[in-house]
C-alpha positions in Angstrom: 6.4 16.4 4.7 9.0 13.7 4.9 7.8 10.5 5.8 9.5 7.5 6.9 8.3 3.9 6.1 7.8 0.3 7.7 6.0 -2.6 6.6 4.3 -4.9 8.4 4.7 -8.6 7.9 1.8 -9.7 5.9 2.9 -7.0 3.8 6.2 -9.0 3.3 4.2 -12.2 3.3 1.9 -11.3 0.2 4.6 -9.4 -1.6 6.5 -12.9 -1.5 4.0 -14.5 -3.0 3.6 -11.4 -5.7 4.7 -13.3 -9.5 7.5 -11.8 -10.5 5.8 -9.1 -13.0 3.9 -7.9 -10.1 7.1 -7.6 -7.8 8.8 -5.5 -10.5 5.8 -3.3 -10.8 5.9 -3.1 -7.2 9.6 -2.0 -7.3 9.1 0.5 -10.3 6.4 2.2 -8.0 8.4 2.4 -4.8 10.7 5.4 -5.5 7.3 7.6 -5.9 5.5 5.7 -2.8 8.5 6.5 -0.9 8.9 10.4 -2.4 5.1 10.5 -1.8 2.7 8.2 -0.9 -0.3 10.6 -2.0 1.3 11.2 -5.3 -1.7 11.5 -7.6 0.0 9.2 -10.5 -0.5 6.4 -7.6 -3.9 7.2 -7.2 -4.5 7.0 -3.6 -7.7 6.6 -2.6 -9.1 5.7 1.3 -10.7 2.3 1.7 -13.6 2.9 4.0 -14.1 -1.2 4.7 -10.5 -1.5 6.2 -10.4 1.6 8.1 -13.6 0.7 10.0 -12.3 -2.5 10.5 -8.9 -1.1 11.4 -10.2 1.8 13.6 -7.6 4.3 11.8 -8.0 5.6 8.2 -6.7 3.3 5.3 -5.4 4.3 2.3 -4.3 2.2 -1.1 -2.3 2.8 -3.9 -2.5 1.4 -7.4 0.4 -0.1 -8.4 -0.9 -1.7 -11.4 -4.2 -2.3 -13.2 -5.2 -5.3 -10.0 -2.7 -4.4 -8.1 -2.6 -2.5 -4.4 -0.2 -1.6 -1.7 -2.6 -1.1 1.5 -1.4 1.3 4.1 -1.6 4.2 6.9 -0.2 6.7 8.1 0.7 7.6 12.0 2.6 11.2 12.3 5.3 10.8 9.9 5.3 7.5 9.3 4.0 5.2 6.6 2.8 1.6 7.7 2.2 -0.9 4.7 0.0 -3.5 5.8 -0.6 -5.3 2.8 -0.5 -5.9 -0.8 -2.3 -7.6 -3.2 -5.3 -7.6 -5.8 -8.6 -6.2 -4.8 -9.5 -9.1 -2.8 -7.3 -7.7 0.5 -9.8 -4.8 0.6 -12.2 -7.4 2.3 -9.6 -7.9 5.0 
């Protein structure tokens, strides 16, 4: 499936607060994510607590050891909602 991508404002707000190293890691992963957000190299997984909070299935991918990007899918559109450490799972 060919996906289209959109990021909401909290994603960009939190991305801007990342360290230079974290931003570089995110930029390295971005081409893989854009090709397929469910690529096994990204270790995609459902986040049940956030899914209940958002009322839809929320997924996360691993960017590096303690850095995750959180998103959901509507049809063929991937909406990234947040990026950060495991703390973002708390909503």
